N, C-alpha and C positions, 0 to 999 in steps of 0.2 A: 296230775298237776303240780310239781315237785316244787315248782317257785314260786305257789300261790300260800305254801304253808309258811318261808321266812318271810314276806310281805304281810300279811294278816296277825302275824303273832306278835309283834312289836316288841320284842329285846328291847335292854337299856331301859331309858327312862319311860314311862307310860307317854307323856308330851308326846317326847320325839317322834317313839313308834308312830300314834297317830297323826300326829303331822303327816310325817314322811307317808306311810301311808294313802293318805287325803288326796296328796297330792301325785302323786302313783294313778290312782283310778281317775284326779282330774285330768291327767295328761292323755288315758288312755279316753277317756273320752272323749274331748276334744277329736284327738289323733282320729278315733273310729268314724265321728261323724261328718270331718274334712276331709278325710282320704280320698274319697272317692274311687278309690281300687277294690280290687275283686278280694273275696271274704278271706280266702286265704293270706293274702296282704296285708293284712288286718288282726287278724291272728298271731301271726310274725311278730306283728309290732306290738301287738301286746305282750306277746311274749317278751321279746326283748327290752319294752318298758319294766315289764317286773325284775327282770334280770336285772336291770339297770337300777332300780329301787333296793333292791336283795343287799346290795355290794354297797350302796349307800349308806343303807342300814347298818350294814356291817362295819364300816367307817369311822361311823358315829360309834357305836359302842366303844369301839377301842379308842378313840377320843376323849368318850367318857373315862374309860378304865385311867387313861395319863391324864388325865383331870384329878380324879379321886389318888392317885398312886402323887400326885404334885402337892394336892392338900394335905396328905397323910407328912408328905415329908416337910412343907410350910409349918406343920404344928409341932411336931419334932423339931422343927430349929430351933422357933418359938418356945419352947418348953426351955429348949438346951439354956437360952439368951435369961427367962426367967429365975430359973436355978444361976445364974451367972450374976443374977442381980443388973441385966442390962438392959431390960426390956421392962 
């Protein structure tokens, strides 16, 4: 089960990881109960949902990294403004 480890690991901000994995689990449970298909189709759907969740968590991590980078740049620019007496 390679796909289960990235989903449950919660890389990035802990609150986002918990929310994202919680949503993935809810979707899998809803899909399994209303699917009405054979067991193989449900397993494939769960695998696909886990992969989707892992991809989305990776994207969240990248966006969080960009926010940290922007915050750092803003802080640097604010320091320069303070030093020049404009802020």
